[in-house]
N, C-alpha and C positions, 0 to 999 in steps of 0.2 A: 503493501498498499504506499502509494506517495506520502509523505507530508512536509506540511508546511509549520515553522516556528512564527510566532508573532514576537517580535522583539521591541519593547519601548525605549527611548533613545531619547534623551534631554537634552536639548541648544538650546546654549544660553546666550543671548545678546550682550554686548559692550557696556550699552548704556545702563546706568542703575538707576533703581527709584527713589524715591523719596523715603522709603523703608530702610533703605539698605542695601535691598535687593535688586534683579536684575529687572527690568521694564518688561523684559520682551521673553520673556524663559516659555519655551513653547515645547511637548512632547508629540515626536513623531514614532507615529506606530510601522514597523515596516514586518514585512512577511519574507518570511527566506524559506525556498525553496530546498529542502537538505537530501532530497532524491528519496529511494527508494526503502521500505522499514523493510527488516530483515525481521525473522522471527526470535523472541529474544534478546534484540538489541535494545540496549541505551538510546534512545534518542532524544535524549534531553540535548539543550545544542551544547556546544563546547565555546567558548570565547577564545579569540586567537587574533594574534600582531600578524603574524607569520606560517609558512606553513610546518616550520620544526614546531609549531605548538601545537598541531591537529594528530590522531591517531591514526591507525591505518584504513581503518574503515571510513572515516573522512578527512582523507590525506591534504585534501586541500583548502588554505585560507582563502577564504571572500573578504579579501580587504577592505569592501566597499560597506560591510555587512556588520564586518570583524567579527565571523563566526568557520566552523569547520564545514565544508561541504563535500560530496564525495567528488573524486581523482572525473577530469575531461579528457585528457591523453596520457601519453606515458611521460612528458615535460613536469606533470604535475608529481610524479613519484620518486624524483632525485633518482633514477639509475633503474629502479624497478620499472613495474609494468602495470599497466594500468587495467584492473579486468574485471568487468562489471560494476565500475563505480568506486571497487576499492585497488590499491597500492600491494602488488605481490610482487615478490622476487624472481619468479618466474611467469612465464605468458602462459603455460598451459601445462597439466599434468604430465610426466614425463613419458612418453609410448603409449597416451591416452588416442582413443578416436570416440571424437565424439560429432555432435550435430550443431551445428551454430547457423543461425538462418536460412535453414534446410539447403546447407554446405555439408558435406564430411572432412572433416579435418582432422588430420593424422600427426602427432605430438612427435619430436625427436625426442629420443634417449634426455636431453640436458634438462627438458622442458622451455627453454629459450625460446623454441620456432616449429614453426610445422613444416612437416617434410613435405606433405601433401593436399592438396586443396580439391573436392569434386563435388559439381554443383548438381546438385539430383533432378532439376529441371523440371517436368509434370511429373515427377516420382516425389515421393515424401521421403525425409529423415527420419529415422527411429532407430536409437541405437547405434548409429554408427554405419548405417547403413540406410542406402536407397531403395525404397519399396513400392511396391504395385497401390500398397494401404496400409495402413494401420490394422496389426495382426485384430481380429477379433469386431475390429469395426462395423456397424450398420449403416444402411442409407438404399432411399428406393429413387429405382430409375425415372426419368420421364415416364418409359413406357407402364407403370404402375408393377413395376418388378422388386422383389426384394432382394437387395445385395449384401452377402457378410464377406467379409475379408479372410481370405486363408490364413491359417494361422501361423504360417512362414511369409505373409504378406505378400506373394506370389500373383496374387489374382481374386477376384472377385468369383464367388457361387451367386449362382440369380437364379432366382424363383420366380417364374408369375405368381402374381397375385389373385388370378383371375375375375370371379364379380365382387373381391373382396376387394378394399383400398389397402394399397401403401401409406402408412404411418409409421413418422419414425425410424422405418425398414423393420417394422411388421405388417407384416398381413393381418389387417384387420376389418370387421363387416360395417366398422364405423369411426370417426376419431373419437377416439376416447374422450366425454364428458362434453360430446359438442350437441347441441341441441338445435331442433328442426320442429316445423310445426307439419301436423297430422290431422288434416282440415281444423278444425280451431283447438286443439289438444298442444301442448308441449309435449315432447320426446327428450330423451337424453342418453348420449351413446353411454355403455356401461364404463368403468374404468379401464378394463379387461379389452374396450372395444370392440365386445361379443354382438353386442345390438343394440338396440335403443328401449327404452324403457322410459312407462308414462310419466310425467310429473303432475301435470293440471291440467282441466277444462276451463278456457278461457272464459266461455259462456255460459255457468249454469245458473244465473238468472234473466238470459236471454231479453238484456241488454243492448246489444251488437257490440261486446268487445272480439276483438279478433287475436289470434295468432300471427305475427307479421316475424319471422329469421329468430324464431323459438322465443319469444316471448310474447305475454299475452298484455295488447293495448287496450283502450279503448278505440274507438273509432277517433274523436278528436285529437287523443294521442298521433294516431298515424296518420290524419288528414295533416296536424303541422307540417309535415314532412314537404309536402307542395303548393307552391303556389296558385292557387285559382281564385275563384267566385267564392266559393264554394269553403262555408267556415262555420267557427262553433260560437266565434266571438264576433258583436260588429257595433260599430258606432253607428246612429242614425241623427240627422237634424233637422228639425222645419225651420228650412232656407226662409230666407225674407220673401213676403209675397205682395202683392199688390193690396189696400188696404181699402180701398172703393169697395162698397156694399158689403163689409167686414171678408174678404176675400183672406184674409190673413188667420179667420178661425173657421176654414172650411176643415173638413173631416181628414184630419192626417192619418196615414197608416202604413205599417213596417207588412210586407206580404213576404210570408215564408216558406220555400220549397222544399220539402222533404224528399230528398233523392233514394232514397234507402227504402229497398223492398218489401221489408216484413217489420220495420220498426217506428214506434213512435218514435217524433221528438222531442223533450219538454223542453218547453219556452219562456224563459220570465228576462221581461223587458222592465229595467229600471231607472231611476234618476240619481242625478248625485248625488242625493240626503242617503242616498239605500232604501230608498221607499219602493215598493213591488209594483208596477201601474200597470202590470197585466202579467199571469202568471196561465199557462195551458199546453195541453201535449198535438203537438201539429200529427198528422194522420201522413202515414210512406205515400210516397208518390202522387201527391196531391200541393198543391198549392191554398197556405191558410193564413184568410187576412187578420191583423190585430190591429185594430181601429187603437187611436193610442189622440189622447186630450194634445189639442196644441202648446205649443210650446216655441213660440213666436221667437225668432232672431229676425231682431228689426234694429237696420241701421248700424251703424260704428261701434261693439260692443268686442269686450273679453271680459266673457261671463261661463258659471258651467250650466249651459244649453245642450247637453247631449243626452238622446236615449245611450242605455248602454242593454243590448241583444246578445244573451247568450243562452247557445241549445243543447244539450245533452248530446246533439248526434249532429256530423256536419248536414249543415242546410246551403242554398241560396237564398240570398233577400234582395229585397227592394224596397224602395218607399215611393209613394202618389203623393203628392203633393200638389192639389186633394187626389182622392183615390178615386172617386166617381164624377161625370159631368153631373154636377148638383147647382145647377146655373150660376158660377160664377165663370168668369172667362178667362181666368190664370190655372190654367193645368200646367203637370209635365209629370215624370216618375226619372226615377235613377237607380241603375244596379247599384247596389250595394259590397263594398269590398272586405272581405274580414281584416281581423288585424295583422293574421300571419302574411297576406299577401300587401300589408303596406310598404312604403318606405320613407326617405329622410327626405328625398330630394323632388322638386314639383318644379314643372311649368304652367302659369294658367291659361285656358283657354275659355273667353264669354265674348260679349257681345258689346256695339258700340252703348253706351249710355243715351237715351230718349229725350226723358223732359221731365220738369212733374205732373203730379195728375191735379184731380180734382181735390183730391183732399192734403197736397202739398208735400206729397213724397216725391222723392225721388225716383224714377223707372232706372235703374241703376247696373251696370255692369256691376257686378262683386265675385266675391270668392272668401270663403273659411276654413281656416285649421281648426281641426280637432285632437285635441290631446287624449296619446291614448295611457301614457305614461305620467307620474307624477316625476316636477323638474325638469320637465325639454326645454332646450332654448330653441329658440325658433326668429329665424334670420329671415326678413322676407324682405322685396324691393320691386315697386312699384312702376307700373307704364303708365298711370296715369294721376291726375290729381285725385286724392281722397277724403270722402269726407272725415273729420273729427270729434270727438265726444268726450264725456269727461275721463272714461279708461282706453281709449286709443288716439294718438293724433293725426291732426292732418297732415298728407303726405305731398310733396313737390313728384312728378314723375324723375323717376330714377332715383330716389330717396328711400333708403332704408330705415330697417324699424325692427329692432333686438328687444326679445321679450322671451317671459317662462311660464309656457301652458304647463299647468298640472290632469292628469286625469279630467275627464267631463270639460275642459275649456276649452270655447269655442274662441278663437279670433276672427268677426268678418269685417272684413274690408271691402266699401263701396267706393266707384267711382263718382265723384262732384262736380262734374259739368257736364253738358251736354255734349256729346260724340266721346264720349272720354271711355277708352276701352281699357281694360286692364290683363287683355290677355298680352300672354308675354310675359308676366309677371311672376317672379318664381320666389317660389319658399325652398328652404335649406333647416333643417331642425338634428339633431345629435341621438334624437329618438325617434322612431317610429311614428308618425302621424297621418291623417287623414286628411283630405283637402277637396272641399266641393267647389263649383265654378257655374255658374249661370248668369243668369237674370232677372229682377224683380218682375218685370214685364218688359219685353220687346216688341220691336218691328222689325222683321224679318223679311224682304233689305229693308236697309234704312239706304237709302239714297244721301248722298255727300255731292257738292259742287266740286266739277272734276273739269278743269277747258271752256265753263260755263254753261255745262251741263248736266243734270243732275244724274249721277253713276247708274242708276237702277230706272229713272225715267227719260230717257235722254230726249224728248222730244219738247222737254221743260229747261227752257233755261233760267239760270240762276247767278247770282255774283256771292253767295255766300251758302253755306250747307244750309243756314236753317231756311232760304230759300222752297227746298224743295218737298213736293207733298210728302205725307207719311202711306204707306200701303198697307194697311187697315189688317188685322188689331193688332194690338199688341197682348203678347201672352207669356206666362213666366215659367224661366231654361232654368234646369237646375242637373249637376252630370256627377256623380263622381268621379274625379279624376286618378288615372294610374299615374304609377311614380314613373320618374322618368326611365329608371334603369328595366322598366316594361315596356318600351316604344316599342314599335317596331320599324322596317322600312318599306313593309309589301301591301297594301291594303286595296281591299274592294270595297268602292262604296257605290252602292246599288241603289237606283233610283226608286223611291216611293212610288205607292199605288199612284195611278194621272190621279191628279185634278183642274181638269180644263188643259191651257198650257201651262200652268205655274210649272218652274222648274226648281230643284230643292240648291240649296246653297253651300258652298265647300268651303271649310278654313285648312291650309294645311300650314302645321306652326314648325320652325327648326327648332331641333335643339344646340345646335353646332353653328359654328361660321363654314361658309363653303357647302353647303348641303344644295346637291340640283335635285330636281324631282322631273322623275318622265309620265303623263298621264296615257294611257290606251284605252280606246282612242286618242288620239291627239288633238281636244278638243281645244286645248287652252298653250300656248306656252308658258311656263312657270321659270320665273326672274330665278337665279342662286339667290339662296335664303342666310343669313348670319343668322345667328343665336339669339332668340326671342324674336325672330321678324317671323312675318302668313305671309299668305295666298289666299285670298277670296275669289271663289269665281262660282258661276253657276251651272247646275247638269240637267239635263235632259234626257239620259240616259245611263247606263251602269259604267263604271269606268275602274280602271287599274290603276293604282297609284302605286311607284316606286320611286326611291331614293336610296340613295348612296349611306348615308347617314341617318338614323333615327329621327322618326317624326310624329307630331299626332295629327291625326286628323279628327275636324269635327263635324256634321251634316247636320243641317239646320232645314227644318220643314217652312215653310214661307206662309205669309199670313192669308185667312182668305182671301181678300181684296188683291192680292196678285195675278197676273206678274207686275202689273203697273198700277197706280193710285186712283186713276181713274175707272167707279165702278159703280153698277146700279144693283140692287136686292129688291130678289122681291117677296115682300111685304104685305099680310090682309089689310085691307082697308080699315079696317073698323078695330082691331085689337093690336096693331103693330108687328106680331107673329113673323116671324118666318112664315111662308107660304105652306110650306111641309109639315111644317107644327101645329096649325092653326085648325080647331075645330070649328072656329067662323065658315059662313055660310054666302056671307058677304063679297067675297071674291076678293083676288089678288091685285097692284098692279108693281112696277118697275120705277122703287123711287132712286134718284139721285143722292148725291153727296148730301144735296141742301135740304132735302127731306121732298122735292116734287116730282110729283107723281106721274110715270106715262103710259106708256099701254101697258096690256092687261098681261098676267102671265100664272101662272102655275107652278114653277120651279123657279129655283135662283137662274139657271143656265138658262133661261125665257128669257131673260133679263143682260146678264153678262155670258153669253156663252162661251169663252177663252181664259174666265178667269175662275179661282180655283172652288170659290164658291162652297166652301167647307174648309175645317182645320184650320192653325191658326201653329203661330210660332213654336215651334220645340226643339227642342237641344240634345242629338244623339252623338257620343264618342262613338268614331268608330273602332274596332276591334285589327289589329293587325292581324293577318293569315300566320304568323306565327304565333298568335295565342291562343287559337282555333281552338274549342273542344269535340268531344265525340256525343255529349250526352247534355243536353237543359230540360227543365224543368222549371217551365214561367207561369206565370197568369195575366189573362187578357183581361182588364175590367171591367167592371156593367156599366150599364147608360150611356155608352157611345153609340152613336149610329153606324158606323165602319171599324172593323178592327182587321190589321192584316199584318201580316210577318213575311219577311225576304229571308231566304234562307240562299247562303252561297256554302258551295262542293265542289271539291274537285271532278271535274267534268268525268272520270269513271267510277267516283264515289254512289253507296247505295243511302237512300236518306228514307227513315221513317219519319211520321209523325201521328203523334199516337197508336203506335201499334203499326200501322199501313203506309205501305212504300208509300211515298210519291214518285205520281208517273214522270218518267224522259219528257214525254212531250208538254210538260209541266214546267221544264226547263229550262233559257236560253244560255247557249254558250256564248262564253266572251268570244273576244274578240283574239287574244294570248291562246284560245283552245283550251287554256289550263283548268279554267273554272266556269261552273255555269248557274245561274240564278233563280230561282223560284220565287215568283209574287202569290203569295196565296190569302185570301180571306180568312181568317179563321173567328170561332165562334167565342164569346164570354168564357169565361173558367180556366181550368189549371188544365193544362198542355205539356205533353215529352217529346222531343225531337231528337231523336238517334241516328247515326251513323255508323258505317264501316271503316272511315276515314276522318279526321282532323274536319270540321266544318265550323261555321257563323249562321248565327239569326238575328236579327233587329225584329225588334216589336212595336207597332205603333197602332194609331187608330186616333179617329176625331167626329167632332160633331161641330155643328154650325159655332165656329168664331173659338172653340178651342181643342184642343188636342195633346197630345201625351205620345215618346217614343224614348225607348230604352236598347243597348244591346241586351239579348237574349243570356249572358253570360262572357267570361275569358277567362283566360291564363294570366298569371303575372308575371311569371317565370323572369328571372334576368337577362334580360337580352344583352345589355350591356352596364359593367360593372361602375357606377360616378366612384 
């Protein structure tokens, strides 16, 4: 064993203190390597000034430390020989034959020199002989053979282990003490390697515990190993809503989809004070609605405003704000990400701030950071001026803000000015956080004055963006964002179900400088983007998006009056209701935006046949193909006029919806030939989508001036280390 000795050295300065002592005395601790300890050897340090002060076993004086240490060369031994750190009068035992560093060495009769040296090369030196192997040693060959070295070391006796396994030179039925799973049972190999014996049954109580690599795990423990939208712990927030008509108090809900085949998931929803808001069992292969009381986030806040959702089994979760088409015009939905899928670094995608509404509320671009661990240091940088409060300061574009979030705390940031857009803002934390983004109530598209023309109403001239008419109506938008590490380079953005000639709007956000993007088909040329920059364009067909660096793609449903601001609606002449919803028998007319009636009508498309005539803005985070899954359990909410899914799959994939195959004629193959897309109407309630290959799904729906949309699920595997 190598030994170190600690020596205290008192160093004294020349200056004298007032009491006559030295003013700068110091004690230095020095570690001295004395070499290797021999059995029974006195290891106490021997102090010295010259070699003559030292004993033979440590013959060299290290004058810098003042202690005796082992010799390094013959010169340390005063005419003797340095052998294994000790000075000896001879180099080797006279006439001995020994092994030194796999070399056979023959000592002469005087002990002062070696007569011969024979390197053993690929053989092994044993007792002064070069042998094929060490006599009696055992090994396993790569061919599952037992190898035993002959007693004379001349070679190996080889025996095939056949159906058994060679372990440490013995043929065994199993690796001694190794564990494995037999269904849900843990089995362990006996010490002699003869057989496996039963240890325990993992699921005697029928709760879903499983055997995994010889260990019993509950499904939540097992799920922690994977980064997907399926998990056991979630944080949900009631994001800032339009306060007109008390929209902020509409029925907020979290929906739990239990993806297991046979087990109920026990779900508990609690608030920051620990109080339980809801507790229930979610049946297998179904989506369960959990209505929650409003927990309104309003304006700029830093306060505990998150719900905590805990499940006994891995589930998929969504939040709807509000859940149903209940008469308010501000709706959206978001896929929720479990805590094991969260990250520390995010970049925000949102949409420009609109204006103040009739109750003085700014319809703002926003994002929210949610703490999931106590003492989380958060650093944000914003791209637009933000509103302030007693809890959060006003920030200017490019300004940073640092704060500490505890579990359940929400930092909500909102833009302060018309057209202020928080897209490209960044969030960095030293622990995992959840980040949501969206808009209180957005008009999509929102024209701005470019070259004297309104960008989305090119027939309208302007001198400033405020001159451009709005394309009605506004709607609430929200999504939970994936961390930067989960962004991909390849997306398929599918055109939503047709609404007149209204297109969809797409935003591409870059995470790194020098990002180049290609569209297929090439409907637009995307400029090179730097970190935090985005490109916005409209689509009327499916499009593949590929980039050389990670990007985030957002899809936005446009307003009911799109594609342009000018619009006429079909309304009941007496009640003012949409004609399709009216029970009156007095007839309907086409009314312009000033309320002036025109021709009679029976439906919206009679008045503005090219317009969307239904739906309103919704924000859907696109999922990169790198993060697709093979199974989705999702909910289609009630009381919407129309609901749809878009399915994205590889061209040769087989996809089932609720156990029935989606037929080939229902798919459209994209120009690349790699992917196909099916757009399908779908009924209210729970649904299951499965595929033999990774696929994606978008869930969305609408009614008059309302809509919702969300990705049906995703993985959040780390595609780039931040």
